[in-house]
C-alpha positions as CSV (number, residue, x, y, z in Angstrom):
1,A,75.8,41.2,10.9
2,R,74.5,38.0,9.3
3,D,77.0,35.9,11.2
4,A,76.1,37.5,14.5
5,F,72.4,36.9,13.7
6,I,73.1,33.3,13.0
7,E,75.2,32.9,16.2
8,R,72.4,34.5,18.2
9,L,69.7,32.1,16.9
10,A,72.0,29.1,17.3
11,A,72.4,30.2,20.9
12,E,68.7,30.5,21.4
13,V,68.1,27.0,19.9
14,A,70.6,25.5,22.1
15,Q,69.0,27.2,25.1
16,M,65.6,26.0,24.1
17,Q,66.8,22.4,23.9
18,K,68.0,22.6,27.5
19,S,64.7,23.8,28.9
20,A,61.8,21.4,29.5
21,P,60.6,19.5,26.5
22,R,57.4,20.8,24.7
23,G,55.8,17.3,25.1
24,A,56.0,17.7,28.9
25,Y,54.0,21.0,28.7
26,I,51.5,19.5,26.4
27,R,50.9,16.5,28.7
28,R,50.5,18.8,31.7
29,I,48.1,21.0,29.9
30,L,46.1,17.8,28.8
31,D,46.0,16.7,32.5
32,I,44.8,20.0,33.7
33,V,42.0,20.0,31.0
34,K,41.0,16.4,32.1
35,S,40.8,17.5,35.6
36,V,38.6,20.5,34.8
37,Q,36.4,18.2,32.8
38,K,36.0,15.7,35.7
39,Q,35.2,18.7,38.0
40,K,32.6,20.0,35.6
41,A,31.0,16.5,35.6
42,Q,31.0,16.4,39.4
43,I,29.5,19.9,39.6
44,G,26.7,18.8,37.1
45,A,26.0,15.8,39.3
46,I,25.8,17.9,42.4
47,L,23.4,20.4,40.8
48,A,21.2,17.5,39.7
49,D,21.1,16.3,43.2
50,V,20.3,19.8,44.5
51,R,17.4,20.1,42.0
52,E,16.1,16.7,43.0
53,V,16.1,17.7,46.7
54,Q,14.4,20.9,45.8
55,K,11.7,18.9,44.1
56,D,11.3,16.7,47.2
57,V,11.1,19.6,49.5
58,N,8.4,21.3,47.4
59,S,6.5,18.1,47.1
60,A,6.5,17.6,50.9
61,S,5.6,21.2,51.4
62,E,2.6,20.8,49.1
63,V,1.5,17.6,50.9
64,L,1.9,19.4,54.2
65,R,-0.3,22.2,53.1
66,R,-3.1,20.0,51.8
67,S,-3.0,17.8,54.8
68,F,-3.1,20.6,57.2
69,A,-6.0,22.2,55.3
70,A,-8.1,19.1,55.6
71,T,-7.2,18.2,59.1
72,D,-7.6,21.7,60.3
73,E,-11.2,21.9,59.2
74,L,-12.0,18.6,60.7
75,V,-10.4,19.2,64.1
76,F,-11.7,22.8,64.3
77,R,-15.3,21.6,63.8
78,A,-14.9,19.0,66.7
79,A,-13.0,21.7,68.8
80,V,-16.1,23.8,69.0
81,N,-17.9,21.3,71.3
82,D,-15.1,19.4,73.0
83,N,-12.1,20.6,75.2
84,A,-10.0,17.6,74.2
85,S,-10.6,18.6,70.6
86,K,-9.4,22.1,71.4
87,Q,-6.1,20.8,72.8
88,C,-5.8,18.5,69.7
89,Y,-6.4,21.7,67.6
90,K,-3.7,23.6,69.4
91,A,-1.3,20.6,69.1
92,L,-2.1,20.5,65.3
93,A,-1.3,24.2,64.8
94,A,1.9,23.8,66.7
95,M,2.9,20.8,64.7
96,H,2.1,22.6,61.5
97,E,4.3,25.5,62.6
98,A,7.2,23.0,63.4
99,F,6.9,21.4,60.0
100,G,6.8,24.7,58.4
101,Q,10.0,25.7,60.0
102,L,11.5,22.4,58.9
103,V,10.6,23.0,55.3
104,A,12.0,26.6,55.5
105,C,15.2,25.2,57.0
106,A,15.5,22.7,54.2
107,R,15.0,25.3,51.5
108,Q,17.7,27.6,52.9
109,R,20.3,24.7,52.7
């Protein structure tokens, strides 16, 4: 029984030596870990870029809101008395709507 056990273990050891060396597996695992770390760094950089773009969009949206509020009041006052100012007011409203759509589109992406 003991001799059979020793022979079986010797056969397993001989078979293990024929298979791929352990060092190759370790190198491959380390390469995979490096690759995952690089991908993680790239994802972090992309997320930082996305946050920066979101800040820019929010800032532009706020400037648009304030600018429209100020301009709307001035043009509306002038539009009461003047037909050209009425057309200007309509164009301002259309422009505000178009920029609002641009901001909404930028937020979706």
